[in-house]
A tleap script that builds the chain and sets N, CA, C and O, in Angstrom:
source leaprc.protein.ff14SB
mol = sequence {
  NMET SER ASP LYS ASN ILE LEU ILE GLU ARG
  LYS ASP LYS ILE GLY VAL ILE ILE LEU ASN
  GLN PRO GLU LYS ARG ASN THR PHE ASN ILE
  SER PHE ALA LYS GLU LEU ASN SER ALA LEU
  TRP GLU LEU GLU LYS ASP ASP ASP ILE ARG
  VAL ILE VAL ILE LYS ALA ALA GLY LYS HIE
  PHE SER ASN GLY LYS SER THR LYS TYR TYR
  PHE LEU LYS LYS HIE LYS GLY ASN LYS SER
  LYS ASN PHE VAL PHE ILE ASP ARG ILE CGLY
}
set mol.1.N position { -16.666 -6.742 2.340 }
set mol.1.CA position { -15.877 -7.308 3.497 }
set mol.1.C position { -14.826 -6.237 3.781 }
set mol.1.O position { -14.616 -5.179 3.187 }
set mol.2.N position { -14.237 -6.763 4.806 }
set mol.2.CA position { -13.202 -5.854 5.423 }
set mol.2.C position { -12.218 -5.687 5.236 }
set mol.2.O position { -11.852 -6.391 4.296 }
set mol.3.N position { -11.234 -4.913 5.738 }
set mol.3.CA position { -9.897 -4.795 4.984 }
set mol.3.C position { -8.471 -5.297 5.788 }
set mol.3.O position { -7.316 -4.991 5.491 }
set mol.4.N position { -8.864 -6.028 6.724 }
set mol.4.CA position { -8.157 -7.166 7.213 }
set mol.4.C position { -7.692 -8.296 6.212 }
set mol.4.O position { -8.446 -8.675 5.316 }
set mol.5.N position { -6.715 -8.705 6.349 }
set mol.5.CA position { -6.101 -9.739 5.248 }
set mol.5.C position { -6.660 -11.276 5.581 }
set mol.5.O position { -6.830 -12.097 4.679 }
set mol.6.N position { -6.947 -11.589 7.095 }
set mol.6.CA position { -6.985 -12.486 7.364 }
set mol.6.C position { -8.245 -12.230 8.289 }
set mol.6.O position { -8.195 -11.400 9.196 }
set mol.7.N position { -9.620 -13.143 7.962 }
set mol.7.CA position { -10.771 -12.997 8.879 }
set mol.7.C position { -11.099 -14.122 9.731 }
set mol.7.O position { -11.033 -15.251 9.244 }
set mol.8.N position { -11.423 -13.974 10.866 }
set mol.8.CA position { -11.936 -15.143 11.753 }
set mol.8.C position { -13.740 -15.227 11.838 }
set mol.8.O position { -14.558 -14.310 11.921 }
set mol.9.N position { -13.860 -16.139 11.801 }
set mol.9.CA position { -15.678 -16.160 12.404 }
set mol.9.C position { -15.725 -17.582 13.012 }
set mol.9.O position { -15.050 -18.562 12.696 }
set mol.10.N position { -16.736 -17.455 14.012 }
set mol.10.CA position { -16.762 -18.702 15.094 }
set mol.10.C position { -18.424 -18.863 14.166 }
set mol.10.O position { -19.113 -18.010 13.607 }
set mol.11.N position { -18.599 -20.317 14.340 }
set mol.11.CA position { -19.939 -20.933 14.310 }
set mol.11.C position { -20.565 -21.772 14.874 }
set mol.11.O position { -20.724 -22.767 14.166 }
set mol.12.N position { -21.090 -21.847 16.025 }
set mol.12.CA position { -21.066 -23.149 17.032 }
set mol.12.C position { -19.756 -23.569 17.117 }
set mol.12.O position { -18.960 -22.730 17.538 }
set mol.13.N position { -19.295 -24.756 16.796 }
set mol.13.CA position { -18.236 -25.128 17.367 }
set mol.13.C position { -17.120 -25.250 15.967 }
set mol.13.O position { -16.211 -26.058 15.776 }
set mol.14.N position { -17.608 -24.103 15.113 }
set mol.14.CA position { -16.627 -24.494 14.101 }
set mol.14.C position { -15.839 -23.246 13.457 }
set mol.14.O position { -16.534 -22.309 13.064 }
set mol.15.N position { -14.155 -23.143 13.290 }
set mol.15.CA position { -13.600 -22.427 13.010 }
set mol.15.C position { -13.546 -21.592 12.194 }
set mol.15.O position { -12.491 -21.141 12.640 }
set mol.16.N position { -13.784 -20.845 11.218 }
set mol.16.CA position { -13.704 -20.358 9.945 }
set mol.16.C position { -12.605 -19.087 10.004 }
set mol.16.O position { -12.631 -18.074 10.702 }
set mol.17.N position { -11.494 -19.594 8.859 }
set mol.17.CA position { -10.735 -18.408 8.155 }
set mol.17.C position { -10.755 -18.092 7.289 }
set mol.17.O position { -10.425 -18.917 6.437 }
set mol.18.N position { -11.068 -16.963 6.898 }
set mol.18.CA position { -11.379 -16.601 5.342 }
set mol.18.C position { -9.857 -15.608 4.869 }
set mol.18.O position { -9.406 -14.557 5.323 }
set mol.19.N position { -9.415 -16.483 3.819 }
set mol.19.CA position { -8.240 -15.409 3.025 }
set mol.19.C position { -8.845 -14.267 2.474 }
set mol.19.O position { -9.846 -14.608 1.843 }
set mol.20.N position { -8.672 -13.148 2.450 }
set mol.20.CA position { -9.060 -12.066 2.481 }
set mol.20.C position { -8.529 -11.234 1.963 }
set mol.20.O position { -8.690 -10.114 2.448 }
set mol.21.N position { -7.651 -11.369 0.745 }
set mol.21.CA position { -6.975 -10.761 -0.182 }
set mol.21.C position { -7.423 -11.262 -1.835 }
set mol.21.O position { -6.725 -11.809 -2.687 }
set mol.22.N position { -8.896 -10.823 -1.887 }
set mol.22.CA position { -9.192 -11.179 -3.389 }
set mol.22.C position { -8.425 -10.392 -4.233 }
set mol.22.O position { -8.105 -10.967 -5.273 }
set mol.23.N position { -8.043 -9.287 -4.109 }
set mol.23.CA position { -7.700 -8.335 -5.425 }
set mol.23.C position { -6.102 -8.757 -5.774 }
set mol.23.O position { -5.508 -8.314 -6.757 }
set mol.24.N position { -5.475 -9.745 -4.739 }
set mol.24.CA position { -4.392 -10.317 -5.079 }
set mol.24.C position { -4.114 -11.861 -4.995 }
set mol.24.O position { -3.058 -12.452 -4.771 }
set mol.25.N position { -5.749 -12.477 -5.315 }
set mol.25.CA position { -6.110 -13.755 -5.542 }
set mol.25.C position { -5.185 -14.544 -4.230 }
set mol.25.O position { -4.408 -15.493 -4.333 }
set mol.26.N position { -5.496 -13.949 -3.280 }
set mol.26.CA position { -5.084 -14.273 -1.696 }
set mol.26.C position { -3.928 -15.246 -1.903 }
set mol.26.O position { -3.877 -16.432 -1.577 }
set mol.27.N position { -2.597 -14.159 -2.790 }
set mol.27.CA position { -0.980 -14.674 -2.813 }
set mol.27.C position { -0.491 -14.656 -1.093 }
set mol.27.O position { -0.844 -13.807 -0.274 }
set mol.28.N position { 0.230 -15.606 -0.885 }
set mol.28.CA position { 0.769 -15.868 0.204 }
set mol.28.C position { 2.666 -14.882 -0.060 }
set mol.28.O position { 3.533 -15.151 -0.892 }
set mol.29.N position { 2.670 -13.757 1.050 }
set mol.29.CA position { 4.024 -13.565 1.387 }
set mol.29.C position { 3.663 -13.715 2.657 }
set mol.29.O position { 2.604 -14.076 3.170 }
set mol.30.N position { 5.399 -13.164 3.394 }
set mol.30.CA position { 5.489 -13.254 4.657 }
set mol.30.C position { 4.725 -13.008 5.957 }
set mol.30.O position { 4.615 -13.695 6.972 }
set mol.31.N position { 4.246 -11.847 5.622 }
set mol.31.CA position { 3.169 -11.128 6.482 }
set mol.31.C position { 1.728 -12.019 6.343 }
set mol.31.O position { 0.992 -12.248 7.303 }
set mol.32.N position { 1.514 -12.403 5.168 }
set mol.32.CA position { 0.215 -13.210 4.982 }
set mol.32.C position { 0.246 -14.281 5.912 }
set mol.32.O position { -0.501 -14.579 6.845 }
set mol.33.N position { 1.250 -14.781 5.462 }
set mol.33.CA position { 1.678 -16.280 6.049 }
set mol.33.C position { 1.486 -16.023 7.954 }
set mol.33.O position { 0.818 -16.693 8.741 }
set mol.34.N position { 2.205 -15.019 8.172 }
set mol.34.CA position { 2.305 -15.143 9.920 }
set mol.34.C position { 0.933 -14.545 10.273 }
set mol.34.O position { 0.777 -14.395 11.485 }
set mol.35.N position { -0.362 -14.073 9.296 }
set mol.35.CA position { -1.498 -13.731 9.965 }
set mol.35.C position { -2.442 -14.991 9.670 }
set mol.35.O position { -3.369 -15.139 10.467 }
set mol.36.N position { -2.363 -15.609 8.974 }
set mol.36.CA position { -2.474 -16.762 9.255 }
set mol.36.C position { -2.379 -17.888 10.209 }
set mol.36.O position { -3.216 -18.589 10.778 }
set mol.37.N position { -0.885 -17.826 10.200 }
set mol.37.CA position { -0.611 -18.636 11.766 }
set mol.37.C position { -0.989 -18.344 12.713 }
set mol.37.O position { -1.413 -19.198 13.491 }
set mol.38.N position { -0.985 -16.793 13.077 }
set mol.38.CA position { -1.619 -16.525 14.212 }
set mol.38.C position { -3.361 -16.842 14.171 }
set mol.38.O position { -3.901 -17.396 15.129 }
set mol.39.N position { -3.858 -16.571 13.389 }
set mol.39.CA position { -5.605 -17.045 13.193 }
set mol.39.C position { -5.669 -18.302 13.716 }
set mol.39.O position { -6.289 -18.583 14.741 }
set mol.40.N position { -4.986 -19.145 12.980 }
set mol.40.CA position { -4.518 -20.799 13.170 }
set mol.40.C position { -4.468 -20.834 14.894 }
set mol.40.O position { -5.431 -21.166 15.585 }
set mol.41.N position { -3.497 -20.531 15.280 }
set mol.41.CA position { -3.137 -20.324 16.748 }
set mol.41.C position { -4.771 -19.728 17.658 }
set mol.41.O position { -5.424 -20.319 18.518 }
set mol.42.N position { -4.938 -18.719 17.184 }
set mol.42.CA position { -5.730 -18.016 17.683 }
set mol.42.C position { -7.211 -19.293 18.042 }
set mol.42.O position { -7.863 -19.311 19.086 }
set mol.43.N position { -7.371 -20.053 17.067 }
set mol.43.CA position { -8.816 -20.856 17.020 }
set mol.43.C position { -8.349 -22.441 17.691 }
set mol.43.O position { -9.179 -23.311 17.959 }
set mol.44.N position { -7.144 -22.563 17.851 }
set mol.44.CA position { -6.608 -23.751 18.525 }
set mol.44.C position { -6.861 -23.168 19.808 }
set mol.44.O position { -7.856 -23.593 20.396 }
set mol.45.N position { -6.248 -22.382 20.305 }
set mol.45.CA position { -6.518 -22.398 21.708 }
set mol.45.C position { -8.113 -22.152 22.371 }
set mol.45.O position { -8.200 -22.051 23.595 }
set mol.46.N position { -9.337 -22.063 21.537 }
set mol.46.CA position { -10.496 -22.061 21.826 }
set mol.46.C position { -11.264 -23.365 22.344 }
set mol.46.O position { -11.900 -24.189 21.686 }
set mol.47.N position { -11.111 -23.330 23.190 }
set mol.47.CA position { -11.729 -24.614 23.811 }
set mol.47.C position { -13.050 -24.981 23.375 }
set mol.47.O position { -13.362 -26.171 23.429 }
set mol.48.N position { -13.958 -24.035 22.904 }
set mol.48.CA position { -15.394 -24.366 22.044 }
set mol.48.C position { -15.315 -24.700 20.347 }
set mol.48.O position { -16.368 -24.952 19.763 }
set mol.49.N position { -14.189 -24.690 19.695 }
set mol.49.CA position { -13.968 -25.090 18.662 }
set mol.49.C position { -13.399 -26.176 18.350 }
set mol.49.O position { -12.369 -26.555 18.908 }
set mol.50.N position { -14.099 -26.939 17.250 }
set mol.50.CA position { -13.636 -28.286 17.408 }
set mol.50.C position { -12.960 -28.690 15.908 }
set mol.50.O position { -12.039 -29.494 15.762 }
set mol.51.N position { -13.545 -28.043 14.979 }
set mol.51.CA position { -13.157 -27.787 13.577 }
set mol.51.C position { -12.590 -26.677 13.028 }
set mol.51.O position { -12.900 -25.589 13.515 }
set mol.52.N position { -11.844 -26.719 12.138 }
set mol.52.CA position { -11.099 -25.236 11.362 }
set mol.52.C position { -11.318 -25.503 10.267 }
set mol.52.O position { -10.882 -26.559 9.810 }
set mol.53.N position { -12.228 -24.438 9.324 }
set mol.53.CA position { -12.431 -24.217 7.914 }
set mol.53.C position { -11.254 -23.408 7.247 }
set mol.53.O position { -10.585 -22.939 8.168 }
set mol.54.N position { -10.924 -23.185 6.484 }
set mol.54.CA position { -10.324 -22.334 5.561 }
set mol.54.C position { -10.683 -21.935 4.200 }
set mol.54.O position { -10.340 -22.610 3.229 }
set mol.55.N position { -11.340 -20.894 4.104 }
set mol.55.CA position { -11.807 -20.468 2.540 }
set mol.55.C position { -11.305 -19.116 2.301 }
set mol.55.O position { -10.906 -18.299 3.130 }
set mol.56.N position { -11.391 -19.015 1.032 }
set mol.56.CA position { -11.019 -17.760 0.662 }
set mol.56.C position { -12.087 -16.802 -0.185 }
set mol.56.O position { -12.931 -17.140 -1.014 }
set mol.57.N position { -11.745 -15.488 0.324 }
set mol.57.CA position { -12.766 -14.522 -0.518 }
set mol.57.C position { -12.604 -14.497 -1.879 }
set mol.57.O position { -11.464 -14.870 -2.159 }
set mol.58.N position { -13.324 -14.189 -2.946 }
set mol.58.CA position { -13.234 -13.988 -4.076 }
set mol.58.C position { -13.139 -15.480 -4.985 }
set mol.58.O position { -13.355 -16.589 -4.497 }
set mol.59.N position { -12.888 -15.299 -5.943 }
set mol.59.CA position { -13.122 -16.054 -7.389 }
set mol.59.C position { -11.832 -17.074 -6.943 }
set mol.59.O position { -12.016 -18.228 -7.329 }
set mol.60.N position { -10.629 -16.870 -6.239 }
set mol.60.CA position { -9.601 -18.041 -6.228 }
set mol.60.C position { -9.508 -17.975 -4.878 }
set mol.60.O position { -9.759 -17.030 -4.130 }
set mol.61.N position { -9.020 -19.361 -4.575 }
set mol.61.CA position { -8.744 -19.719 -3.240 }
set mol.61.C position { -7.294 -19.461 -2.805 }
set mol.61.O position { -7.034 -19.221 -1.626 }
set mol.62.N position { -6.469 -19.505 -3.636 }
set mol.62.CA position { -4.796 -18.757 -3.738 }
set mol.62.C position { -4.245 -19.222 -4.769 }
set mol.62.O position { -4.389 -20.307 -5.333 }
set mol.63.N position { -3.385 -18.052 -5.068 }
set mol.63.CA position { -2.711 -17.883 -6.193 }
set mol.63.C position { -1.209 -18.498 -6.064 }
set mol.63.O position { -0.416 -18.532 -7.005 }
set mol.64.N position { -0.927 -19.007 -4.678 }
set mol.64.CA position { 0.357 -19.643 -4.141 }
set mol.64.C position { 1.236 -18.501 -3.265 }
set mol.64.O position { 0.823 -17.686 -2.440 }
set mol.65.N position { 2.578 -18.746 -3.745 }
set mol.65.CA position { 3.720 -17.921 -2.873 }
set mol.65.C position { 3.857 -16.701 -4.333 }
set mol.65.O position { 3.835 -16.705 -5.564 }
set mol.66.N position { 4.025 -15.620 -3.007 }
set mol.66.CA position { 4.209 -14.473 -4.267 }
set mol.66.C position { 5.844 -14.497 -4.883 }
set mol.66.O position { 6.885 -14.765 -4.283 }
set mol.67.N position { 5.680 -14.208 -5.947 }
set mol.67.CA position { 6.874 -14.062 -6.740 }
set mol.67.C position { 7.946 -12.862 -6.368 }
set mol.67.O position { 9.094 -12.805 -6.809 }
set mol.68.N position { 7.253 -11.791 -5.345 }
set mol.68.CA position { 8.076 -10.650 -5.253 }
set mol.68.C position { 9.005 -11.658 -4.197 }
set mol.68.O position { 10.196 -11.409 -4.384 }
set mol.69.N position { 8.831 -12.597 -3.269 }
set mol.69.CA position { 9.707 -13.110 -2.685 }
set mol.69.C position { 10.923 -14.220 -3.163 }
set mol.69.O position { 11.749 -14.778 -2.441 }
set mol.70.N position { 10.770 -14.310 -4.330 }
set mol.70.CA position { 11.898 -14.683 -5.105 }
set mol.70.C position { 12.956 -13.817 -4.971 }
set mol.70.O position { 12.851 -12.633 -4.649 }
set mol.71.N position { 14.157 -14.508 -5.260 }
set mol.71.CA position { 15.249 -13.900 -5.774 }
set mol.71.C position { 16.326 -14.674 -6.971 }
set mol.71.O position { 16.257 -15.886 -7.178 }
set mol.72.N position { 17.001 -14.052 -7.474 }
set mol.72.CA position { 17.650 -14.341 -8.790 }
set mol.72.C position { 19.326 -14.236 -8.230 }
set mol.72.O position { 19.820 -13.211 -7.760 }
set mol.73.N position { 19.823 -15.145 -8.354 }
set mol.73.CA position { 21.072 -15.279 -8.331 }
set mol.73.C position { 22.041 -15.972 -9.336 }
set mol.73.O position { 21.519 -16.812 -10.069 }
set mol.74.N position { 23.338 -15.749 -9.470 }
set mol.74.CA position { 24.167 -15.945 -10.592 }
set mol.74.C position { 24.741 -17.556 -10.160 }
set mol.74.O position { 25.259 -17.671 -9.048 }
set mol.75.N position { 24.645 -18.693 -10.991 }
set mol.75.CA position { 25.515 -19.392 -10.738 }
set mol.75.C position { 26.758 -19.341 -10.710 }
set mol.75.O position { 27.134 -18.515 -11.541 }
set mol.76.N position { 27.924 -19.989 -9.962 }
set mol.76.CA position { 28.757 -19.454 -9.785 }
set mol.76.C position { 30.063 -20.219 -11.199 }
set mol.76.O position { 31.173 -19.860 -11.592 }
set mol.77.N position { 29.188 -21.305 -11.528 }
set mol.77.CA position { 30.199 -22.321 -12.784 }
set mol.77.C position { 29.752 -21.345 -14.202 }
set mol.77.O position { 30.527 -21.263 -15.156 }
set mol.78.N position { 28.418 -20.642 -14.188 }
set mol.78.CA position { 27.742 -19.901 -15.537 }
set mol.78.C position { 27.410 -18.585 -15.470 }
set mol.78.O position { 26.220 -18.271 -15.503 }
set mol.79.N position { 28.521 -17.518 -15.355 }
set mol.79.CA position { 27.742 -16.386 -14.854 }
set mol.79.C position { 26.492 -15.544 -15.849 }
set mol.79.O position { 25.743 -14.625 -15.519 }
set mol.80.N position { 26.625 -16.274 -17.177 }
set mol.80.CA position { 25.395 -15.931 -17.905 }
set mol.80.C position { 24.248 -16.637 -17.484 }
set mol.80.O position { 23.219 -16.047 -17.815 }
set mol.81.N position { 24.074 -17.608 -16.920 }
set mol.81.CA position { 22.768 -18.440 -16.600 }
set mol.81.C position { 22.894 -17.680 -15.128 }
set mol.81.O position { 23.807 -17.244 -14.427 }
set mol.82.N position { 20.839 -17.814 -15.041 }
set mol.82.CA position { 20.447 -17.216 -13.882 }
set mol.82.C position { 19.371 -18.646 -12.807 }
set mol.82.O position { 18.548 -19.492 -13.153 }
set mol.83.N position { 19.760 -18.394 -11.946 }
set mol.83.CA position { 18.809 -19.569 -11.378 }
set mol.83.C position { 17.967 -18.795 -10.321 }
set mol.83.O position { 18.364 -17.771 -9.765 }
set mol.84.N position { 16.711 -19.416 -10.092 }
set mol.84.CA position { 15.723 -18.779 -9.358 }
set mol.84.C position { 15.673 -19.639 -7.878 }
set mol.84.O position { 15.156 -20.755 -7.927 }
set mol.85.N position { 16.203 -19.147 -6.545 }
set mol.85.CA position { 16.296 -19.707 -5.511 }
set mol.85.C position { 14.683 -19.204 -4.853 }
set mol.85.O position { 14.340 -18.031 -4.999 }
set mol.86.N position { 13.685 -20.288 -4.070 }
set mol.86.CA position { 12.774 -19.557 -2.989 }
set mol.86.C position { 13.009 -19.873 -1.715 }
set mol.86.O position { 13.149 -20.846 -0.975 }
set mol.87.N position { 13.002 -18.284 -1.721 }
set mol.87.CA position { 13.375 -18.476 -0.124 }
set mol.87.C position { 11.733 -19.116 0.976 }
set mol.87.O position { 10.531 -18.992 0.742 }
set mol.88.N position { 12.298 -19.615 1.863 }
set mol.88.CA position { 11.116 -19.996 3.000 }
set mol.88.C position { 10.155 -19.276 3.246 }
set mol.88.O position { 10.491 -18.152 3.621 }
set mol.89.N position { 9.011 -19.467 3.189 }
set mol.89.CA position { 8.173 -18.341 4.351 }
set mol.89.C position { 8.269 -19.049 5.463 }
set mol.89.O position { 8.140 -20.253 5.682 }
set mol.90.N position { 8.641 -17.671 6.490 }
set mol.90.CA position { 8.895 -17.993 7.571 }
set mol.90.C position { 7.367 -18.439 8.504 }
set mol.90.O position { 7.444 -18.807 9.676 }
savepdb mol mol.pdb
quit
């Protein structure tokens, strides 16, 4: 497969988006989400495309959001306790 994270194929009137990070189990991070968004808009603007299918390379569709983008913050009322807050994917 290609070294691109998101692949786009066109088959007749079908747009196919392929999540292409099988070694990372297609885990989402901000850049991956932005690439997917760009691919969706590219196919949305194509007047020949009537349906969009999203599939994934590899064994897993997606592992979800990358834990690399989580951050820990101490709770003001209890300094010994950490809480995990999830930032929003842009």
